[in-house]
Each structure stands twice: as structure tokens, then as C-alpha cells.
N, C-alpha and C positions, 0 to 999 in steps of 0.2 A: 439950283434946283440941285443936283447933286450932291452938293456939299448936304444941304438939309435932308437929302433921304437917307444919304449916310447917317446922320444923326439919329435919323430915327430911327433907322434899323438898330443902332447898336443901344436903344432901347429899349427894342421888341423884345416880350417874355419868351422862351422856349416854352411849347406845349407838350404833355406828355403824347397826344394824339397827333399821328402827323397828318393828320386831314384839320386837324385845329389850326389856328392861325392868332392872327391879333387884331384892333381894328386901330388902323391909323389916326393921328391926329392929323388936321386941317393946317397946312399951313397957315401962319398970318400973312396978308397982304396974295394970297391966290386967291380965285373964284373958282366956283364949281366949276368940271369941264364935263361936259354931255356923256351920256355912258351910249360910248359907241365904240367900247372895246370889245365888245362879243365877237365881232370876226378879227380879231385885232392878231388872235395868235392862228398862225398858219395849222392847215389839218395836218400838215407833217409834224407838227410839235404836238399838237393836241395829241393825234393818234399816238405818236412816241409818246407824251406826257400819260396817257393811260394805260397805253397795252403794256409797255413795258415798266413802268413805275420808275424810272429813273429820269431825273429834271439835269438834262445837260441842255446849256440854251446858248452854246460857242455860238453858233452861228444864224441863230433866230431872234428875230427884232420884232416889234409891236407893230401893227401894221398901219394906227391911228397914227401912233406917236411917233413911230421908226426910231424908238428907243429897245434896248438890250429886256428881255423877256427875262427878269430877274426876281422876280415872285411871284408865289402861287395863291390863288383864291380858293380859301376852303370851302366858300359858300356854292360856288359856281364851279367848284374841281378843275381849274383851269391855270394856264402860265400866264402871267399879267407880267405888264411893265409899270414903273415904279409912279409913272403920272396916273396909271390907270388906278392905280392903290390910291395915289393922295388925290387926288382930282377929276378924275374918271367914273367909271360907270360903278366900279367897284370899292369906292372912298369908304363905303359905311358896312365891307364886306369883313369877314374873319380873313386876312392874310396873313402869310408867312413868307421871311425872306425864303430863295431857294436854295442858298449856299449851308444856312440853319438845319433846313430839311433834310438834305441830302445829307451832313453831318449824322443828323441823328437816323436816317436810315442807314448808314454806314454802321452807326455805333449799334444800331439795333440788330445789323445783321451780325456784326462780330460776336454780341451778345449772345445772339442765338445760335453759332457756329458755337461757342465756348459753352453752353445748355449742352447743344448736341455733342461736343465732343465730352463733357463730362457723364453725359448718359450712355454714348457708347463706351466709355472707357469704364464706368461703375461696375457695371457685370462683372468685367475680367478682374478688377484692383475686388470685388467684392469674394467673387470664385479664388485669387491667390490667396486673400486673407481665409477662406474656409477652408482652403488646401493647405494651408501651413497648420490653421490649429487642428485640421484630423491627424497631420503627420506628426504632429505634437503628442496628441491624445494616443496614437496608436505606438510611437516611441515608449511611450511613456507604460501602456501595457506591455510591450514586450519586455522592458527594464525587470518589469515587476514579475512578468513571469519567469523570466531569467533566473531573478535572484529565488524566486519559488522555488524553480527548480534546484539552485545551488544549495538551498538550505535542504530540499528533501532530500538533495545529494549526499550532502555531508550527514545529515542524521544517519541514512541507511548504512553508511559507511561506519559508522560511529557504533551504529548497533551492531552491525558485522566484526568488526573488530572487537565489541564488548563478548560475541558469541565465541569468537575462537578462542576469546583469552581464554572464556569458561570452558570452551570445550578443550583445551589444552590442559586446563587445572584438573579437569575430570581425569581424564588419561593418567596426566602426571598420578594423581593420587590413586587410581588404579593400579597403577604400576608399582606404585610403592605399595600397596596391600598387596600385590600378588608377592612380590618380593619378599615382603614380612611372612606373607601364608608357606610359601616355598622353603624357607628359611627355615619356619617352623617344622614344616613337612621333613624338613631334611634331618635337623636334629633330633626330632622323633626316631624318623627310622634308624639314625645313627645309636640312639640309645639303644632302640628297638633290638638292633641288630648286635650291639656290645652284650645285653640281658641275652639272648639266644645264644650267642655263643660262650656266654659265662656259662648259660645252663649247659649245653652240649658239654662242655670241658670237665665239667665239675660234677654232673649228675650221673651214677651207677646206669649200667645200660639196663638193667634189669625193671629199673625205675622209668626210664623214657621209655618201654617198650609198654609200660602201664600207661602212660600218658597218650601214648600213639592210639589206645583206646577211644581217645576223645576225638579221633581225628574224623572226617564229614562220612568215610564208609561207615558209620554207626550211628549218623545223624538222619531221622526221618521228621515228618511231621506227626503231630501226636492227634490221633482221629478225633479225639472228645475235644478237641480246641475248634476244629475245622468250623468259619462260618456256613449258614445256608448258603450265602450269596458263591460260594466257591465248591467246588468238583475235586476231590482228593483221588489222585491214581492209584491202583490195588498196590504197588509198590510204596506208597507212602510217603514217593519224593515230588510229587506234581501237583502243583496246585491251578487249577483252570480256572477262571471269571466264569459266573453263569448271567446273563443277562437278564432269566426269570429266575424267580424261585423257583425250586421244585413244587410240584404240587399236594406232595406231599410229604408234610413236613415230619423233621428229623424228633425224634427223641429227646425232651425235656433233657440234659445236660448242665451241670452250675458249671464247669469248666469251658464249656462252649460260647461264641462271640454268636448272640443274636441279631445284632443290628450292621458293625462291620465289617469288611471282608477281612477276616484276620485269623490266622494260624499260628500256632507255636509248635518250637523243636521239641524232641521226646527226649533231650539229655539235658541235664540240669548241670551248670559250672560253674563251681564255685573256689578251685584252686586248680594249678599247673597252668597249659597252654592249650590254647582249643583253635581249630582252624577248619573253615568251611568255605565250599564255593556256590553260587548260586547261579545258573544259568537264566539269565532276564530274557534271553532272545531278543526278539521285536516289541517286548514291551511296552506303552508308551505311558504305565501308571502303574508304577510299585512300590513297596516299600522291605528293604531289609534291616535286619538290627539285631539288637538285643533287649530284652524287657524283664523284669522281677515276676515271680511267680504269683504276687500278688496283685497282678494287673486286672483291673477292673474287666468283667468278660461281657456285663449287660449293659443295655440301653443305649442310646445313640448321642450322652455325652461324651466330651475329649477324655473323663476320666478310661473309657475304653477304646482311644483313639491311639493308634502308635505315634508318638512325637509332640503328641498335644498334653502330656502330662510329665511329671518328673518320676516316674517310673519304668520309663523307655527311650530308649534313644536307636535312632534309624536313619539310613541314608534315603533318600525319597527323588524319585524323578517322576515328574509330570508337568504336564504340556511341555516338554521338551528342555524344563530347567532342573537341575540337581543341586540338592542340599541337603545338609546334615539339620536335623530336627530334633529337639530336644524340650522339654517345658514349654510348650508352645511359641519356643522362638527357633529361625530359622537363618542358618548359616549358608550362604549362598555358594554354589562349589563352579570353579572351571574346568568344564571337561571339553579337553581337545579335540577326542574321538570318543563317540558313541561306544561305551562297552556293552559288548555281549554277555559278558560275567564279571561278576563281583565277587571277589574273595574278601573273607573277615578273619581277623587274628586279633585274638584273645588272650592276653597275657594277666592270669590273673594277678600275679606275683605284683608285677609292677602297676597294676591296674589301668590296666591299658587296652585299648581297643581302637584298631585300625580297620578301616575301608580301602584295597586294592585292586588295581585290575590282575590279572593273572597273566596275561600274554603281554605286558609289555613292562610288569613291576610297578607298575608307575603308584603312587600312593596317593586315593582319593581325598581321605582325612582321616586325621588320627587325634584323640584328647585321650586324657587321663583322668578317670574320675573316683571316687572313693566310692565303690558301692558296697552298700549294708546286708545285700543278702545274695543269694544267689542267683542266676541269670538265665534265661532260657532262649534261645533263637526266636527270632517273631518276625514274619512276613506278612504283606498284603498286597492284594494284587486288583486292579480293577481295569485291565485290560489283557488279554490272551492269556497266558500261563509261564509260570517261574519254576524253577526243577533244580532240587537241590541234588547236588554231583557227586561221584560215590568214587 
């Protein structure tokens, strides 16, 4: 009997549902056994099996057959012995060996534990992967920002270096220009000094006295040439700029400037050496120099504007800048200290005109020109007043 049951149990299929089972084959030579296994299982076993779900039958036996409860009836949901399964009341029911069912239970519990472990560990793994990906992205962003900052700094450094280089070249060029200017001024001054010494040593005293008549003590402004924008003092030596034209117009004179605030001197110079000093005071806009007597007097064109035509040569001060102007071209002048007075020296013999600062004897500008006609002192003022000194 035991051998038959063992062989039969080896041939039983394992069902996927724990409540399922098999239908055992009836052994040959055995007769049917009445169904008396209903109370075969002790109450303790049934209760344990139904409540705990653990089918352990180490000390439990079938009451009817006194055999070990090693089968489980899926139809009646209770433990039975092999006799009940084969010839007893459960011979036509679906039965399962208890050992196989326990193994299935263990496998299911293990699978459930593994699945639970994966469910529990999966968020941590995902979180770790997400954190790693986020960290990689953040690292790439930081590296990109650092690279961009490095490139920007390198470009800024290159720009600053180029700017410094340009400034160095500009300063160097300015220094070279200043050096050339001062060398030229020094050479001109030396030549003028040599000519003056030659004149003083080779000219009779009587002729020197005659030349002295062309000094500033005899120079005044010609009243006929004074612009209506200017006021001339009673001694004919001071020009004052008028913000408004006088209500009573001055009589027409072909020698008068009718638009530009100009005035000419009364002495014509065509020989010898002449010098005069103009007190510019605090005036911020003025011109002093010479011009031909043929200079245009009427209209607002450049023909009557001092320094903007070929018939006038002036030193100009406007908006804080000093420059030498002739024929519309300006030569910027570097003036260390704003002069209160400006001296002019014209040597007709050498065709040289020099502007200088009387207090320090510094040469502001000097040039040589082939003058083709007599010259007249020329002045213009658009701020405060200027005066010819005696």
C-alpha cells in the first residue's frame, strides 16, 4: 500500500493554485472504502491547517485509518491520509500531496519576499540613478559655465592688452610729436635770436629808433574796422564783446566787419621788426594774429573769418583749447599754463611770425611765411574783453 501510494504521488502533477490538486487513480485489486474520513482529521489539525495555512502533519493521524495525514483534499479543504485519497471518501476529489503543497508555499513565499525586496529596493535604485544623472548634468553645466567664464576673461584680457598697447603707441606718438614741435620751436627761436643779435649789432642807432616806432606803444585798433558785436574803449585799445547788438546801427563803412566779431590794428607792417602784447585776461574765446589789408569785411562766409582763409594767421583759444589757424586748418598747441598775455613778434626780413608768453618767454608757436602784401594786426573776441598793452 505504501509503495503504491508513493508511486502514485510521483506521478501526480503540480498545480499552479495551492487549492488545486489531482484526481488519484484507483489501485487495481482494491475495493472502494466507504467515505468515513470526514472526521478523520482531528479538530486541532483542521484548525491549524485552516488558520495558519502551514500543513505540518508530524504528530497528526487519520482517525479512521490511523495513517499519516500526508494529503490535502482541495475539494473539502482538509488534510487526509493516502487511504482516504485512494479508497476513502475523497477518492474522487482533487487532492495534492502535502509535501508538494508545502514546497509550493515555500516557493511562493520566497517569490513574494523577492518581489517585495525588489519593490522596496527599486525606488532606492531609481533614486540613486536619478541622483547620479542629475549630478552629471550639474557637473556638465558647471564645466560649461567655467569654460564660458574662462573664455570671457581671456577675451577681456586680450582686449585690455590691445587697448593698453594702443594707448602706449598713442602716448609715444604724442611724445614724438611734442619733441619734434619743441625742437622746431627751439630752432626757430635760435634763428630769431641770431637774427635779432645780427640786427642789433649791424643796424645804426638811428634806424633802430625808427623801427621802435612800430612797437606796441603806437598800436591801436582802427575804429572803422570794429564789428558791431564789439565795443571799443575810448583809448582805442580794448575790445569788449557785446551779447546784443546796439539798437542804433553804426554808419556803413566798407572797412567794417558786419558779421564776425573782428577788428584790425591801425599800423600796417611791411618792413622791419614789430612786436606787441595783447592782454587776454580771463577771456575764454579770442583770436590774435595778423592779416592782409585786403581781407574781406562783409558777410558771414569764411572769407571774412579770421584763420579760415589764406589771408589771415591767428592764434585761437576756444573751449579750453589753443590752436594756430590758417586757411581753415588748425594746428593744436600744447599750453601748460593758461597765459594772461600773449606776445607777437613779426620779423619782416625773415618773414617770421612768433607767438610767445611774455612772462615766461615760452614760445607758443612760430612759423615762416612768404608774405606778399603788408600785414595788419587782427583780433577777435566773443567772451569778455582783450586789450593791446602799452
